[in-house]
TIVO-2410 file (N, C-alpha, C; in nm, 3 decimals):
# residues 166
REC num residu      c1      c2      c3 atome chaine
REC   1      M  -2.965  -1.086 -11.251     N      A
REC   1      M  -3.083  -1.007 -11.222    CA      A
REC   1      M  -3.073  -0.913 -11.110     C      A
REC   2      A  -3.007  -0.961 -10.997     N      A
REC   2      A  -2.987  -0.870 -10.888    CA      A
REC   2      A  -2.894  -0.755 -10.917     C      A
REC   3      L  -2.801  -0.781 -11.003     N      A
REC   3      L  -2.705  -0.673 -11.046    CA      A
REC   3      L  -2.784  -0.561 -11.121     C      A
REC   4      Q  -2.872  -0.607 -11.215     N      A
REC   4      Q  -2.953  -0.512 -11.287    CA      A
REC   4      Q  -3.037  -0.427 -11.192     C      A
REC   5      N  -3.100  -0.491 -11.089     N      A
REC   5      N  -3.179  -0.420 -10.990    CA      A
REC   5      N  -3.089  -0.322 -10.913     C      A
REC   6      L  -2.967  -0.358 -10.881     N      A
REC   6      L  -2.874  -0.272 -10.815    CA      A
REC   6      L  -2.847  -0.151 -10.897     C      A
REC   7      I  -2.815  -0.173 -11.027     N      A
REC   7      I  -2.787  -0.063 -11.116    CA      A
REC   7      I  -2.910   0.027 -11.132     C      A
REC   8      D  -3.026  -0.035 -11.142     N      A
REC   8      D  -3.149   0.049 -11.149    CA      A
REC   8      D  -3.168   0.136 -11.022     C      A
REC   9      S  -3.140   0.080 -10.908     N      A
REC   9      S  -3.156   0.155 -10.782    CA      A
REC   9      S  -3.053   0.269 -10.779     C      A
REC  10      L  -2.931   0.248 -10.827     N      A
REC  10      L  -2.830   0.355 -10.836    CA      A
REC  10      L  -2.878   0.472 -10.932     C      A
REC  11      E  -2.933   0.426 -11.045     N      A
REC  11      E  -2.980   0.528 -11.139    CA      A
REC  11      E  -3.104   0.605 -11.080     C      A
REC  12      S  -3.192   0.536 -11.005     N      A
REC  12      S  -3.303   0.607 -10.942    CA      A
REC  12      S  -3.248   0.701 -10.841     C      A
REC  13      L  -3.145   0.662 -10.765     N      A
REC  13      L  -3.085   0.755 -10.666    CA      A
REC  13      L  -3.026   0.878 -10.738     C      A
REC  14      N  -2.963   0.855 -10.849     N      A
REC  14      N  -2.909   0.963 -10.929    CA      A
REC  14      N  -3.018   1.060 -10.974     C      A
REC  15      E  -3.126   1.006 -11.027     N      A
REC  15      E  -3.241   1.087 -11.072    CA      A
REC  15      E  -3.296   1.172 -10.955     C      A
REC  16      L  -3.312   1.111 -10.842     N      A
REC  16      L  -3.360   1.185 -10.724    CA      A
REC  16      L  -3.259   1.294 -10.683     C      A
REC  17      G  -3.133   1.258 -10.695     N      A
REC  17      G  -3.028   1.361 -10.664    CA      A
REC  17      G  -3.029   1.477 -10.760     C      A
REC  18      E  -3.056   1.450 -10.888     N      A
REC  18      E  -3.064   1.560 -10.992    CA      A
REC  18      E  -3.183   1.645 -10.959     C      A
REC  19      K  -3.294   1.585 -10.915     N      A
REC  19      K  -3.411   1.666 -10.876    CA      A
REC  19      K  -3.380   1.753 -10.762     C      A
REC  20      L  -3.309   1.698 -10.669     N      A
REC  20      L  -3.269   1.779 -10.546    CA      A
REC  20      L  -3.176   1.889 -10.583     C      A
REC  21      L  -3.092   1.863 -10.685     N      A
REC  21      L  -3.001   1.965 -10.733    CA      A
REC  21      L  -3.077   2.081 -10.799     C      A
REC  22      Q  -3.189   2.046 -10.873     N      A
REC  22      Q  -3.270   2.148 -10.931    CA      A
REC  22      Q  -3.333   2.236 -10.823     C      A
REC  23      L  -3.385   2.163 -10.723     N      A
REC  23      L  -3.443   2.238 -10.607    CA      A
REC  23      L  -3.344   2.329 -10.538     C      A
REC  24      S  -3.221   2.284 -10.528     N      A
REC  24      S  -3.122   2.371 -10.462    CA      A
REC  24      S  -3.095   2.501 -10.544     C      A
REC  25      E  -3.102   2.490 -10.676     N      A
REC  25      E  -3.096   2.605 -10.762    CA      A
REC  25      E  -3.212   2.700 -10.736     C      A
REC  26      H  -3.334   2.645 -10.722     N      A
REC  26      H  -3.450   2.725 -10.688    CA      A
REC  26      H  -3.433   2.790 -10.551     C      A
REC  27      K  -3.376   2.714 -10.462     N      A
REC  27      K  -3.352   2.766 -10.324    CA      A
REC  27      K  -3.252   2.885 -10.333     C      A
REC  28      K  -3.150   2.867 -10.408     N      A
REC  28      K  -3.051   2.976 -10.425    CA      A
REC  28      K  -3.117   3.108 -10.473     C      A
REC  29      Q  -3.204   3.088 -10.576     N      A
REC  29      Q  -3.272   3.208 -10.633    CA      A
REC  29      Q  -3.366   3.266 -10.531     C      A
REC  30      A  -3.430   3.184 -10.451     N      A
REC  30      A  -3.527   3.233 -10.353    CA      A
REC  30      A  -3.451   3.306 -10.243     C      A
REC  31      I  -3.332   3.259 -10.206     N      A
REC  31      I  -3.250   3.332 -10.107    CA      A
REC  31      I  -3.202   3.463 -10.158     C      A
REC  32      L  -3.159   3.463 -10.284     N      A
REC  32      L  -3.107   3.585 -10.341    CA      A
REC  32      L  -3.212   3.692 -10.358     C      A
REC  33      S  -3.337   3.649 -10.390     N      A
REC  33      S  -3.445   3.745 -10.410    CA      A
REC  33      S  -3.529   3.768 -10.285     C      A
REC  34      N  -3.485   3.715 -10.170     N      A
REC  34      N  -3.552   3.726 -10.041    CA      A
REC  34      N  -3.704   3.682 -10.054     C      A
REC  35      D  -3.729   3.580 -10.130     N      A
REC  35      D  -3.869   3.526 -10.144    CA      A
REC  35      D  -3.886   3.415 -10.047     C      A
REC  36      F  -3.937   3.452  -9.930     N      A
REC  36      F  -3.944   3.353  -9.820    CA      A
REC  36      F  -4.055   3.247  -9.850     C      A
REC  37      D  -4.157   3.282  -9.921     N      A
REC  37      D  -4.263   3.187  -9.957    CA      A
REC  37      D  -4.205   3.074 -10.044     C      A
REC  38      E  -4.125   3.120 -10.146     N      A
REC  38      E  -4.063   3.025 -10.237    CA      A
REC  38      E  -3.958   2.944 -10.161     C      A
REC  39      L  -3.884   3.001 -10.068     N      A
REC  39      L  -3.785   2.928  -9.996    CA      A
REC  39      L  -3.858   2.819  -9.906     C      A
REC  40      T  -3.971   2.851  -9.849     N      A
REC  40      T  -4.045   2.757  -9.771    CA      A
REC  40      T  -4.096   2.641  -9.860     C      A
REC  41      R  -4.146   2.671  -9.973     N      A
REC  41      R  -4.199   2.569 -10.066    CA      A
REC  41      R  -4.082   2.475 -10.112     C      A
REC  42      T  -3.969   2.542 -10.140     N      A
REC  42      T  -3.851   2.468 -10.182    CA      A
REC  42      T  -3.804   2.369 -10.073     C      A
REC  43      T  -3.799   2.423  -9.948     N      A
REC  43      T  -3.756   2.341  -9.843    CA      A
REC  43      T  -3.853   2.222  -9.816     C      A
REC  44      M  -3.980   2.248  -9.834     N      A
REC  44      M  -4.074   2.137  -9.820    CA      A
REC  44      M  -4.057   2.034  -9.930     C      A
REC  45      G  -4.025   2.081 -10.051     N      A
REC  45      G  -4.000   1.990 -10.164    CA      A
REC  45      G  -3.876   1.907 -10.141     C      A
REC  46      E  -3.773   1.973 -10.081     N      A
REC  46      E  -3.649   1.900 -10.045    CA      A
REC  46      E  -3.677   1.789  -9.942     C      A
REC  47      S  -3.764   1.826  -9.848     N      A
REC  47      S  -3.798   1.728  -9.746    CA      A
REC  47      S  -3.863   1.602  -9.806     C      A
REC  48      V  -3.952   1.624  -9.901     N      A
REC  48      V  -4.022   1.509  -9.970    CA      A
REC  48      V  -3.919   1.432 -10.046     C      A
REC  49      L  -3.829   1.502 -10.118     N      A
REC  49      L  -3.728   1.422 -10.195    CA      A
REC  49      L  -3.632   1.348 -10.105     C      A
REC  50      L  -3.594   1.405  -9.996     N      A
REC  50      L  -3.506   1.338  -9.900    CA      A
REC  50      L  -3.570   1.211  -9.844     C      A
REC  51      K  -3.696   1.211  -9.822     N      A
REC  51      K  -3.764   1.090  -9.774    CA      A
REC  51      K  -3.759   0.982  -9.882     C      A
REC  52      A  -3.783   1.027 -10.009     N      A
REC  52      A  -3.778   0.932 -10.121    CA      A
REC  52      A  -3.635   0.876 -10.141     C      A
REC  53      I  -3.536   0.965 -10.120     N      A
REC  53      I  -3.398   0.917 -10.128    CA      A
REC  53      I  -3.367   0.814 -10.023     C      A
REC  54      N  -3.410   0.841  -9.901     N      A
REC  54      N  -3.393   0.739  -9.790    CA      A
REC  54      N  -3.454   0.605  -9.829     C      A
REC  55      K  -3.576   0.611  -9.883     N      A
REC  55      K  -3.643   0.483  -9.920    CA      A
REC  55      K  -3.563   0.415 -10.033     C      A
REC  56      Q  -3.515   0.494 -10.125     N      A
REC  56      Q  -3.441   0.437 -10.240    CA      A
REC  56      Q  -3.309   0.382 -10.194     C      A
REC  57      E  -3.249   0.449 -10.100     N      A
REC  57      E  -3.118   0.399 -10.042    CA      A
REC  57      E  -3.140   0.264  -9.976     C      A
REC  58      A  -3.254   0.246  -9.909     N      A
REC  58      A  -3.289   0.119  -9.843    CA      A
REC  58      A  -3.304   0.011  -9.950     C      A
REC  59      V  -3.366   0.043 -10.059     N      A
REC  59      V  -3.380  -0.044 -10.177    CA      A
REC  59      V  -3.242  -0.082 -10.229     C      A
REC  60      R  -3.157   0.015 -10.242     N      A
REC  60      R  -3.021  -0.011 -10.297    CA      A
REC  60      R  -2.943  -0.103 -10.206     C      A
REC  61      Q  -2.958  -0.083 -10.074     N      A
REC  61      Q  -2.891  -0.178  -9.978    CA      A
REC  61      Q  -2.943  -0.317  -9.992     C      A
REC  62      E  -3.074  -0.328 -10.007     N      A
REC  62      E  -3.137  -0.461 -10.021    CA      A
REC  62      E  -3.089  -0.528 -10.150     C      A
REC  63      M  -3.084  -0.452 -10.260     N      A
REC  63      M  -3.036  -0.503 -10.387    CA      A
REC  63      M  -2.887  -0.550 -10.376     C      A
REC  64      A  -2.810  -0.470 -10.305     N      A
REC  64      A  -2.673  -0.509 -10.287    CA      A
REC  64      A  -2.660  -0.639 -10.208     C      A
REC  65      H  -2.744  -0.655 -10.105     N      A
REC  65      H  -2.743  -0.784 -10.031    CA      A
REC  65      H  -2.793  -0.900 -10.116     C      A
REC  66      A  -2.896  -0.869 -10.202     N      A
REC  66      A  -2.946  -0.975 -10.294    CA      A
REC  66      A  -2.840  -1.014 -10.388     C      A
REC  67      F  -2.765  -0.925 -10.441     N      A
REC  67      F  -2.655  -0.955 -10.535    CA      A
REC  67      F  -2.549  -1.041 -10.468     C      A
REC  68      M  -2.515  -1.004 -10.342     N      A
REC  68      M  -2.416  -1.082 -10.270    CA      A
REC  68      M  -2.466  -1.222 -10.242     C      A
REC  69      R  -2.595  -1.238 -10.204     N      A
REC  69      R  -2.650  -1.370 -10.189    CA      A
REC  69      R  -2.647  -1.454 -10.311     C      A
REC  70      E  -2.675  -1.379 -10.424     N      A
REC  70      E  -2.673  -1.444 -10.554    CA      A
REC  70      E  -2.531  -1.502 -10.589     C      A
REC  71      K  -2.433  -1.428 -10.537     N      A
REC  71      K  -2.292  -1.475 -10.556    CA      A
REC  71      K  -2.249  -1.572 -10.453     C      A
REC  72      G  -2.334  -1.603 -10.357     N      A
REC  72      G  -2.300  -1.702 -10.257    CA      A
REC  72      G  -2.235  -1.641 -10.134     C      A
REC  73      I  -2.244  -1.514 -10.117     N      A
REC  73      I  -2.188  -1.447 -10.005    CA      A
REC  73      I  -2.296  -1.419  -9.902     C      A
REC  74      K  -2.285  -1.477  -9.781     N      A
REC  74      K  -2.392  -1.465  -9.681    CA      A
REC  74      K  -2.371  -1.355  -9.584     C      A
REC  75      S  -2.279  -1.266  -9.609     N      A
REC  75      S  -2.253  -1.158  -9.520    CA      A
REC  75      S  -2.353  -1.042  -9.537     C      A
REC  76      H  -2.385  -0.977  -9.432     N      A
REC  76      H  -2.473  -0.860  -9.438    CA      A
REC  76      H  -2.395  -0.724  -9.425     C      A
REC  77      L  -2.266  -0.734  -9.466     N      A
REC  77      L  -2.191  -0.612  -9.466    CA      A
REC  77      L  -2.242  -0.515  -9.564     C      A
REC  78      D  -2.229  -0.389  -9.540     N      A
REC  78      D  -2.263  -0.285  -9.638    CA      A
REC  78      D  -2.136  -0.254  -9.720     C      A
REC  79      L  -2.122  -0.331  -9.829     N      A
REC  79      L  -2.010  -0.310  -9.919    CA      A
REC  79      L  -2.032  -0.187 -10.006     C      A
REC  80      T  -1.927  -0.123 -10.044     N      A
REC  80      T  -1.939  -0.013 -10.137    CA      A
REC  80      T  -1.955  -0.065 -10.280     C      A
REC  81      I  -1.995   0.021 -10.367     N      A
REC  81      I  -2.014  -0.022 -10.504    CA      A
REC  81      I  -1.879  -0.064 -10.566     C      A
REC  82      S  -1.769  -0.002 -10.526     N      A
REC  82      S  -1.638  -0.037 -10.577    CA      A
REC  82      S  -1.608  -0.176 -10.531     C      A
REC  83      E  -1.640  -0.208 -10.410     N      A
REC  83      E  -1.613  -0.344 -10.360    CA      A
REC  83      E  -1.705  -0.446 -10.427     C      A
REC  84      I  -1.827  -0.411 -10.452     N      A
REC  84      I  -1.920  -0.502 -10.517    CA      A
REC  84      I  -1.878  -0.523 -10.662     C      A
REC  85      S  -1.820  -0.420 -10.728     N      A
REC  85      S  -1.780  -0.433 -10.869    CA      A
REC  85      S  -1.672  -0.539 -10.879     C      A
REC  86      R  -1.595  -0.562 -10.779     N      A
REC  86      R  -1.492  -0.669 -10.786    CA      A
REC  86      R  -1.556  -0.809 -10.794     C      A
REC  87      L  -1.682  -0.818 -10.760     N      A
REC  87      L  -1.750  -0.946 -10.775    CA      A
REC  87      L  -1.820  -0.965 -10.910     C      A
REC  88      V  -1.818  -0.864 -10.989     N      A
REC  88      V  -1.878  -0.869 -11.122    CA      A
REC  88      V  -1.770  -0.900 -11.225     C      A
REC  89      F  -1.790  -1.013 -11.300     N      A
REC  89      F  -1.683  -1.056 -11.393    CA      A
REC  89      F  -1.715  -1.026 -11.535     C      A
REC  90      E  -1.840  -0.994 -11.565     N      A
REC  90      E  -1.881  -0.954 -11.701    CA      A
REC  90      E  -1.846  -0.812 -11.722     C      A
REC  91      P  -1.758  -0.783 -11.826     N      A
REC  91      P  -1.709  -0.651 -11.842    CA      A
REC  91      P  -1.818  -0.545 -11.874     C      A
REC  92      E  -1.918  -0.583 -11.951     N      A
REC  92      E  -2.028  -0.487 -11.978    CA      A
REC  92      E  -2.104  -0.448 -11.852     C      A
REC  93      E  -2.142  -0.551 -11.777     N      A
REC  93      E  -2.213  -0.524 -11.648    CA      A
REC  93      E  -2.128  -0.441 -11.555     C      A
REC  94      K  -2.002  -0.479 -11.544     N      A
REC  94      K  -1.917  -0.404 -11.457    CA      A
REC  94      K  -1.905  -0.260 -11.493     C      A
REC  95      A  -1.894  -0.234 -11.625     N      A
REC  95      A  -1.885  -0.097 -11.678    CA      A
REC  95      A  -2.017  -0.018 -11.646     C      A
REC  96      R  -2.127  -0.083 -11.668     N      A
REC  96      R  -2.257  -0.013 -11.633    CA      A
REC  96      R  -2.268   0.016 -11.485     C      A
REC  97      L  -2.226  -0.076 -11.400     N      A
REC  97      L  -2.230  -0.054 -11.253    CA      A
REC  97      L  -2.137   0.061 -11.217     C      A
REC  98      L  -2.016   0.064 -11.269     N      A
REC  98      L  -1.924   0.166 -11.241    CA      A
REC  98      L  -1.967   0.302 -11.297     C      A
REC  99      N  -2.030   0.297 -11.415     N      A
REC  99      N  -2.077   0.424 -11.472    CA      A
REC  99      N  -2.190   0.478 -11.388     C      A
REC 100      A  -2.280   0.397 -11.335     N      A
REC 100      A  -2.389   0.442 -11.252    CA      A
REC 100      A  -2.335   0.500 -11.119     C      A
REC 101      Q  -2.229   0.437 -11.069     N      A
REC 101      Q  -2.164   0.490 -10.949    CA      A
REC 101      Q  -2.101   0.626 -10.977     C      A
REC 102      K  -2.033   0.636 -11.092     N      A
REC 102      K  -1.963   0.759 -11.130    CA      A
REC 102      K  -2.069   0.875 -11.144     C      A
REC 103      M  -2.183   0.843 -11.208     N      A
REC 103      M  -2.281   0.951 -11.225    CA      A
REC 103      M  -2.342   0.991 -11.087     C      A
REC 104      L  -2.363   0.896 -11.000     N      A
REC 104      L  -2.415   0.930 -10.873    CA      A
REC 104      L  -2.316   1.011 -10.786     C      A
REC 105      V  -2.194   0.976 -10.793     N      A
REC 105      V  -2.089   1.048 -10.724    CA      A
REC 105      V  -2.078   1.190 -10.774     C      A
REC 106      S  -2.087   1.208 -10.905     N      A
REC 106      S  -2.084   1.341 -10.964    CA      A
REC 106      S  -2.199   1.423 -10.915     C      A
REC 107      T  -2.321   1.368 -10.917     N      A
REC 107      T  -2.436   1.441 -10.868    CA      A
REC 107      T  -2.424   1.476 -10.723     C      A
REC 108      L  -2.371   1.387 -10.641     N      A
REC 108      L  -2.360   1.407 -10.502    CA      A
REC 108      L  -2.258   1.527 -10.475     C      A
REC 109      R  -2.150   1.532 -10.555     N      A
REC 109      R  -2.054   1.641 -10.542    CA      A
REC 109      R  -2.120   1.774 -10.578     C      A
REC 110      E  -2.198   1.778 -10.683     N      A
REC 110      E  -2.268   1.900 -10.717    CA      A
REC 110      E  -2.365   1.941 -10.614     C      A
REC 111      L  -2.433   1.845 -10.550     N      A
REC 111      L  -2.525   1.872 -10.444    CA      A
REC 111      L  -2.451   1.933 -10.320     C      A
REC 112      K  -2.335   1.875 -10.290     N      A
REC 112      K  -2.253   1.928 -10.185    CA      A
REC 112      K  -2.214   2.072 -10.210     C      A
REC 113      R  -2.168   2.101 -10.334     N      A
REC 113      R  -2.129   2.233 -10.366    CA      A
REC 113      R  -2.246   2.329 -10.356     C      A
REC 114      A  -2.359   2.294 -10.411     N      A
REC 114      A  -2.481   2.377 -10.405    CA      A
REC 114      A  -2.527   2.399 -10.262     C      A
REC 115      N  -2.522   2.295 -10.179     N      A
REC 115      N  -2.563   2.308 -10.045    CA      A
REC 115      N  -2.466   2.404  -9.964     C      A
REC 116      D  -2.338   2.392  -9.989     N      A
REC 116      D  -2.243   2.481  -9.925    CA      A
REC 116      D  -2.270   2.624  -9.967     C      A
REC 117      L  -2.297   2.649 -10.093     N      A
REC 117      L  -2.323   2.783 -10.142    CA      A
REC 117      L  -2.451   2.839 -10.075     C      A
REC 118      N  -2.556   2.755 -10.069     N      A
REC 118      N  -2.679   2.805 -10.013    CA      A
REC 118      N  -2.660   2.829  -9.861     C      A
REC 119      Q  -2.583   2.751  -9.796     N      A
REC 119      Q  -2.555   2.769  -9.652    CA      A
REC 119      Q  -2.483   2.901  -9.634     C      A
REC 120      N  -2.386   2.930  -9.715     N      A
REC 120      N  -2.318   3.063  -9.712    CA      A
REC 120      N  -2.406   3.178  -9.736     C      A
REC 121      L  -2.498   3.166  -9.836     N      A
REC 121      L  -2.592   3.268  -9.864    CA      A
REC 121      L  -2.685   3.297  -9.751     C      A
REC 122      V  -2.738   3.193  -9.688     N      A
REC 122      V  -2.822   3.211  -9.569    CA      A
REC 122      V  -2.748   3.278  -9.456     C      A
REC 123      S  -2.626   3.233  -9.435     N      A
REC 123      S  -2.544   3.292  -9.326    CA      A
REC 123      S  -2.521   3.441  -9.354     C      A
REC 124      Q  -2.491   3.480  -9.478     N      A
REC 124      Q  -2.472   3.619  -9.508    CA      A
REC 124      Q  -2.600   3.696  -9.494     C      A
REC 125      S  -2.712   3.637  -9.532     N      A
REC 125      S  -2.840   3.702  -9.518    CA      A
REC 125      S  -2.874   3.729  -9.369     C      A
REC 126      L  -2.843   3.630  -9.287     N      A
REC 126      L  -2.870   3.650  -9.143    CA      A
REC 126      L  -2.779   3.751  -9.079     C      A
REC 127      S  -2.653   3.754  -9.125     N      A
REC 127      S  -2.560   3.858  -9.075    CA      A
REC 127      S  -2.609   3.997  -9.118     C      A
REC 128      F  -2.654   4.009  -9.239     N      A
REC 128      F  -2.700   4.139  -9.286    CA      A
REC 128      F  -2.824   4.182  -9.207     C      A
REC 129      I  -2.912   4.090  -9.182     N      A
REC 129      I  -3.039   4.117  -9.103    CA      A
REC 129      I  -2.993   4.163  -8.960     C      A
REC 130      D  -2.900   4.097  -8.901     N      A
REC 130      D  -2.851   4.127  -8.769    CA      A
REC 130      D  -2.792   4.270  -8.769     C      A
REC 131      F  -2.707   4.297  -8.866     N      A
REC 131      F  -2.639   4.425  -8.884    CA      A
REC 131      F  -2.743   4.539  -8.899     C      A
REC 132      S  -2.846   4.510  -8.982     N      A
REC 132      S  -2.950   4.608  -9.010    CA      A
REC 132      S  -3.029   4.638  -8.883     C      A
REC 133      L  -3.063   4.534  -8.808     N      A
REC 133      L  -3.137   4.554  -8.685    CA      A
REC 133      L  -3.053   4.632  -8.581     C      A
REC 134      N  -2.921   4.603  -8.573     N      A
REC 134      N  -2.839   4.676  -8.481    CA      A
REC 134      N  -2.830   4.820  -8.518     C      A
REC 135      L  -2.832   4.852  -8.648     N      A
REC 135      L  -2.827   4.994  -8.688    CA      A
REC 135      L  -2.959   5.063  -8.646     C      A
REC 136      L  -3.071   4.995  -8.664     N      A
REC 136      L  -3.196   5.055  -8.631    CA      A
REC 136      L  -3.221   5.070  -8.482     C      A
REC 137      I  -3.191   4.973  -8.401     N      A
REC 137      I  -3.220   4.976  -8.258    CA      A
REC 137      I  -3.105   5.000  -8.172     C      A
REC 138      G  -2.981   4.989  -8.222     N      A
REC 138      G  -2.865   5.004  -8.147    CA      A
REC 138      G  -2.830   4.877  -8.063     C      A
REC 139      E  -2.712   4.866  -8.027     N      A
REC 139      E  -2.668   4.752  -7.949    CA      A
REC 139      E  -2.678   4.788  -7.799     C      A
REC 140      E  -2.705   4.687  -7.721     N      A
REC 140      E  -2.704   4.712  -7.578    CA      A
REC 140      E  -2.560   4.734  -7.531     C      A
REC 141      E  -2.545   4.823  -7.432     N      A
REC 141      E  -2.417   4.852  -7.381    CA      A
REC 141      E  -2.369   4.735  -7.295     C      A
REC 142      S  -2.249   4.701  -7.309     N      A
REC 142      S  -2.190   4.592  -7.222    CA      A
REC 142      S  -2.143   4.661  -7.092     C      A
REC 143      T  -2.186   4.604  -6.979     N      A
REC 143      T  -2.133   4.651  -6.858    CA      A
REC 143      T  -2.057   4.543  -6.786     C      A
REC 144      Y  -1.943   4.578  -6.736     N      A
REC 144      Y  -1.863   4.479  -6.673    CA      A
REC 144      Y  -1.848   4.518  -6.520     C      A
REC 145      T  -1.877   4.425  -6.436     N      A
REC 145      T  -1.863   4.452  -6.293    CA      A
REC 145      T  -1.780   4.340  -6.234     C      A
REC 146      R  -1.724   4.375  -6.122     N      A
REC 146      R  -1.644   4.271  -6.055    CA      A
REC 146      R  -1.744   4.172  -5.998     C      A
REC 147      P  -1.698   4.043  -5.990     N      A
REC 147      P  -1.789   3.936  -5.947    CA      A
REC 147      P  -1.840   3.959  -5.810     C      A
REC 148      D  -1.758   4.021  -5.715     N      A
REC 148      D  -1.805   4.040  -5.574    CA      A
REC 148      D  -1.900   4.154  -5.554     C      A
REC 149      Q  -1.921   4.240  -5.655     N      A
REC 149      Q  -2.014   4.345  -5.640    CA      A
REC 149      Q  -2.155   4.298  -5.679     C      A
REC 150      S  -2.247   4.347  -5.606     N      A
REC 150      S  -2.389   4.318  -5.640    CA      A
REC 150      S  -2.425   4.399  -5.764     C      A
REC 151      Q  -2.499   4.330  -5.847     N      A
REC 151      Q  -2.535   4.394  -5.973    CA      A
REC 151      Q  -2.672   4.469  -5.954     C      A
REC 152      T  -2.676   4.585  -5.993     N      A
REC 152      T  -2.800   4.660  -5.990    CA      A
REC 152      T  -2.863   4.657  -6.124     C      A
REC 153      V  -2.992   4.654  -6.128     N      A
REC 153      V  -3.064   4.644  -6.257    CA      A
REC 153      V  -3.070   4.779  -6.323     C      A
REC 154      R  -3.014   4.782  -6.441     N      A
REC 154      R  -3.016   4.908  -6.517    CA      A
REC 154      R  -3.085   4.879  -6.645     C      A
REC 155      T  -3.154   4.982  -6.692     N      A
REC 155      T  -3.216   4.972  -6.828    CA      A
REC 155      T  -3.105   5.012  -6.925     C      A
REC 156      P  -3.082   4.933  -7.024     N      A
REC 156      P  -2.975   4.963  -7.122    CA      A
REC 156      P  -3.017   5.088  -7.203     C      A
REC 157      K  -2.919   5.169  -7.231     N      A
REC 157      K  -2.942   5.292  -7.313    CA      A
REC 157      K  -2.931   5.250  -7.457     C      A
REC 158      R  -3.029   5.283  -7.533     N      A
REC 158      R  -3.025   5.248  -7.678    CA      A
REC 158      R  -3.005   5.374  -7.758     C      A
REC 159      N  -2.918   5.369  -7.847     N      A
REC 159      N  -2.894   5.486  -7.933    CA      A
REC 159      N  -2.927   5.465  -8.078     C      A
REC 160      G  -3.025   5.389  -8.103     N      A
REC 160      G  -3.067   5.360  -8.241    CA      A
REC 160      G  -3.167   5.459  -8.291     C      A
REC 161      I  -3.218   5.431  -8.411     N      A
REC 161      I  -3.313   5.517  -8.469    CA      A
REC 161      I  -3.440   5.518  -8.392     C      A
REC 162      F  -3.483   5.396  -8.348     N      A
REC 162      F  -3.606   5.382  -8.272    CA      A
REC 162      F  -3.574   5.367  -8.125     C      A
REC 163      D  -3.600   5.472  -8.046     N      A
REC 163      D  -3.574   5.468  -7.903    CA      A
REC 163      D  -3.710   5.477  -7.829     C      A
REC 164      A  -3.797   5.386  -7.864     N      A
REC 164      A  -3.931   5.391  -7.798    CA      A
REC 164      A  -3.952   5.260  -7.723     C      A
REC 165      R  -4.024   5.273  -7.620     N      A
REC 165      R  -4.060   5.146  -7.542    CA      A
REC 165      R  -4.213   5.131  -7.551     C      A
REC 166      A  -4.249   5.001  -7.548     N      A
REC 166      A  -4.389   4.972  -7.561    CA      A
REC 166      A  -4.453   4.979  -7.427     C      A
***
């Protein structure tokens, strides 16, 4: 019974991961289309899903401990699914457990790939915004002085399109 609960918790984690993967696709589209409202909604949705994943992970850990207690192991070590599978002697149950693990690992790899892509897209967007702002207002001139000289306050000269002060 505890093994079935463990498999169910792994499948639930996988389902939540797939939902998170769908949100990451929405996030990518929001980044590409510069839709900040959609990006905000997607990020909030991700936050809700991450909380649910954390709760489900706690359930998975409890189910793993319950399975180990059922097998007579009184340790509270956090064993991996591969290690737990060594304690399963029924071939069908072992196959279901390892299949649930395989599906979860696959989903997590896809999430990692999607997260890396979104992180790169955000970084590129920020670089482009920085570049655009520097074109419009110009960069501040760098002045180098010797450390023993007193620095006088100078107003930086801006050579951008907008050279106005408020």
